[in-house]
N, C-alpha and C positions, 0 to 999 in steps of 0.2 A: 251683433257681437256675441260671441260665445262666452261662457263663464270664464274659461281660461284666458281669453283675450281681455275680459273686464278686470280680472285679478292682475294680469300683467300691466294693464294701463294704470291701475292704482299704484302699483310698485314704481312704475316709471314716473308717475306724477310726483311721488315722494322723493325719489333720488334726483330727478332733473330739477325740481323746484329748489332743492337745496343748493345745487351748483349754479342755478340761475338767479338765486336770491329772490324768488317769487313766493312770498309769504302767503298770498291769497290762494295760490294753487295748492300749496302745502296744507293750509288750513282746510281746504275742501276735501282732502283725502284722509286726514287724521280723524280718528274716532274721538269724541269729546273725553273719553276716559283713557286716552293714550298714555302709556307709561313706557319708559325704557329702563332696563336694568341699571343703566348709568345714572338713574335718578332724574331723568328729564321728564317733564310733563309736556303736553301738547303746546302749552303756552311758551315754555322755555324754548322748544324747538322752533316754533313760529317766530319768536323774537330774534333768535340767532340767525334765522334765515332772512328776516327783514333787514337785519343789520349788515348782511352781505358776507357773513363768515364763510359760507360755502363757496362764494364766488372766488375767494382767495385760494381755494383748494382745487379749482377747476383746471381742466387741461384743454388745450386747443384740439386735441384728438380724443375727445371724450368717448369712452367705451363702456358699455353697460351690458351685463348679462343677467337674465332673470330665469331662475329655475323654480318652478312651482312644484314643491315636493308633496303637497297634500291639498286636495280640493274635494270637499264633500259637503253637500248641503250649504249651510251658511258659514262654513269655516274654511280657511285656506292658510297655508304656510308657504313662504317663498324665501329663497336665498337670492340676494342681489349682490353681484360682484361688479364693482366699478374700478376705475383706475386708482381709486383712493381707499375704498372701504369694502369690507365683507359685512353684509347686513343680513340678519335672520329676522323675518317679519311675520307676525301673526295677523291675519285679516279676518274680518267678519262682514257678512253681507247685511246691510241695513236697507231701509226703505229708500234711502238716497243713493244706494250703490255700495260697492266694496270700500271699506274703511280700514285703515291700519290701526289695530288695537294696541299692539306692543311690538317692541323690537329690541334687538341687541346689535351692536356694531363693534367692529374692530378695524383698526388701520391695517391695511394689507402688509405694510412694512413691519408692523409689530408682531405678526404671526410667525414669521420665520420658518414657514413650512415650505419645503422644496417644490410642492405642486402649485404654490402661489407665486407666480413670477410676474414682473411687470409685463403689460400687454405686448410691448415690443419684443421681449425675449421669448414669450410663449407662443405668440401668434394666434392664441386661442380666442381672444376677444375681438369680435367684429360686429359692431352694431348691437342689436338685441337678439340674442340667440335663444332658442328653445331649450337647449341643453347647456347648462353652465359648465365651464371647464374646471370648476373647483369642487372638491369633495371634502367634507369635514374630516380632519385627521382623527383617527381612532386611537385611543390610548388603551393599552391592555389593562384590564381590571378597573377601568373608570366607573365610578358609581354615579348614576344620573341623579337628577333633582329629586326623584321619587324614591331613591334608595335602591333601585334595581341595578344590578351589575350588568354592564353591557358585555355582549359576547362578540 
């Protein structure tokens, strides 16, 4: 398995375990220090998965797209687009394989961006594609987390 395939597999384990309610699978891919900007810990996410919260959000026609935007050494960054969420994940390689260290997510419906359409309308999501149909919207003059202005 290539490094790209290993990172993609970790991201898919993360998102599919949520919709399947498979807490053990999720626990296997989360780094012990996992945090989300939504103030979730690994334990919080595993408990919500075990209780079946994600199963209630699943779709009969589950579609997932993974775009690995950065992969170098022991670090990777991926954007995962599902029928329900847009997730941006930071991964690290450990002795046990790739683990998700942190993430942010948003409901696709809450984003209101015209390039983010339900899969049935866009026709862009089919299985797990190498190139995600979603691109983050750019806001003119937006200042990033480190105070640098985006161009």
